[in-house]
C-alpha positions as CSV (number, residue, x, y, z in Angstrom):
1,M,113.1,144.1,129.6
2,T,114.6,140.6,129.6
3,R,117.5,141.8,131.7
4,W,115.4,141.8,134.8
5,M,112.9,139.1,133.9
6,R,114.6,136.4,136.0
7,G,114.8,138.6,139.1
8,L,111.2,139.7,138.7
9,L,110.0,136.1,138.4
10,G,112.1,135.2,141.5
11,A,110.6,138.0,143.5
12,V,107.0,137.1,142.5
13,L,107.6,133.5,143.4
14,L,109.1,134.4,146.8
15,L,106.4,136.8,147.8
16,F,103.3,135.4,146.2
17,A,104.0,131.7,145.6
18,R,100.7,130.3,146.9
19,P,98.3,132.5,144.9
20,V,100.4,132.4,141.7
21,L,100.9,128.7,141.8
22,S,97.3,128.1,142.6
23,R,96.1,130.2,139.7
24,V,98.4,128.5,137.3
25,A,97.5,125.0,138.6
26,G,93.7,125.7,138.6
27,R,93.5,124.4,142.1
28,P,95.0,125.2,145.5
29,A,98.7,124.7,145.5
30,T,100.1,122.2,148.0
31,D,102.5,123.2,150.7
32,G,105.2,121.3,148.9
33,E,104.5,123.1,145.7
34,V,104.6,126.4,147.5
35,W,107.9,125.5,149.2
36,L,109.5,124.5,145.9
37,G,108.1,127.6,144.2
38,R,109.8,129.8,146.8
39,F,113.0,127.8,146.5
40,L,112.9,128.4,142.7
41,G,112.2,132.1,143.3
42,A,115.2,132.3,145.6
43,R,117.4,130.6,143.0
44,H,116.2,133.1,140.3
45,L,117.0,136.0,142.5
46,A,120.4,134.7,143.4
47,E,121.2,134.2,139.7
48,Q,120.0,137.7,138.8
49,I,122.2,139.2,141.6
50,A,125.2,137.2,140.4
51,V,124.7,138.4,136.8
52,A,124.1,142.0,137.9
53,R,127.4,142.0,139.9
54,G,129.2,140.9,136.8
55,L,130.0,137.3,137.8
56,Q,130.5,134.9,134.9
57,V,127.7,132.4,135.7
58,G,125.9,132.4,132.4
59,G,126.8,128.9,131.3
60,V,125.8,127.4,134.7
61,V,122.5,129.4,134.8
62,R,121.5,128.3,131.3
63,L,122.4,124.7,132.1
64,L,120.2,124.9,135.3
65,D,117.3,126.3,133.2
66,R,117.6,123.5,130.7
67,V,117.7,120.8,133.4
68,H,114.8,122.4,135.1
69,A,112.8,122.5,131.8
70,L,113.5,118.9,131.1
71,S,112.6,117.7,134.6
72,M,109.3,119.6,134.3
73,V,108.5,117.9,131.0
74,V,109.1,114.6,132.7
75,L,106.9,115.6,135.7
76,A,104.1,116.7,133.3
77,A,104.2,113.3,131.6
78,A,104.3,111.4,134.9
79,S,101.9,113.3,137.0
80,P,98.5,114.4,135.6
81,G,97.7,116.3,138.8
82,S,100.8,118.5,138.4
83,R,100.7,118.8,134.6
84,R,99.6,122.5,134.4
85,L,102.2,123.7,136.9
86,A,104.9,121.5,135.3
87,V,104.2,122.7,131.8
88,A,104.2,126.4,132.9
89,A,107.5,125.9,134.8
90,A,109.0,124.2,131.7
91,A,107.9,127.1,129.5
92,A,109.3,129.6,131.9
93,A,112.6,127.9,132.1
94,A,112.8,127.6,128.3
95,A,112.0,131.3,128.0
96,L,114.6,132.3,130.5
97,D,117.2,130.1,128.7
98,A,116.3,131.6,125.4
99,A,116.5,135.1,126.8
100,G,120.0,134.4,128.2
101,T,121.3,135.5,131.5
102,T,121.6,139.3,131.1
């Protein structure tokens, strides 16, 4: 299950960024949030493809997850309007890090 979690999350963000982000935020997602959500989705898909092809990227991927989680905690503290999205993104990044890259 966790093996494909990153790729599934990436595909959902790429294909359904606006409705997913709007639902999580409890308000309409901004164009910037949708763009960033799609970018993050593409990153997750690229990481999953690299791992599936046997590339040794685990350390880099986990570092990116940790930096992303930390940046979202900072955003949640600094921006009340983005708090729900930032906390959800931090939780997702922490879960992906804990699950590993395979």
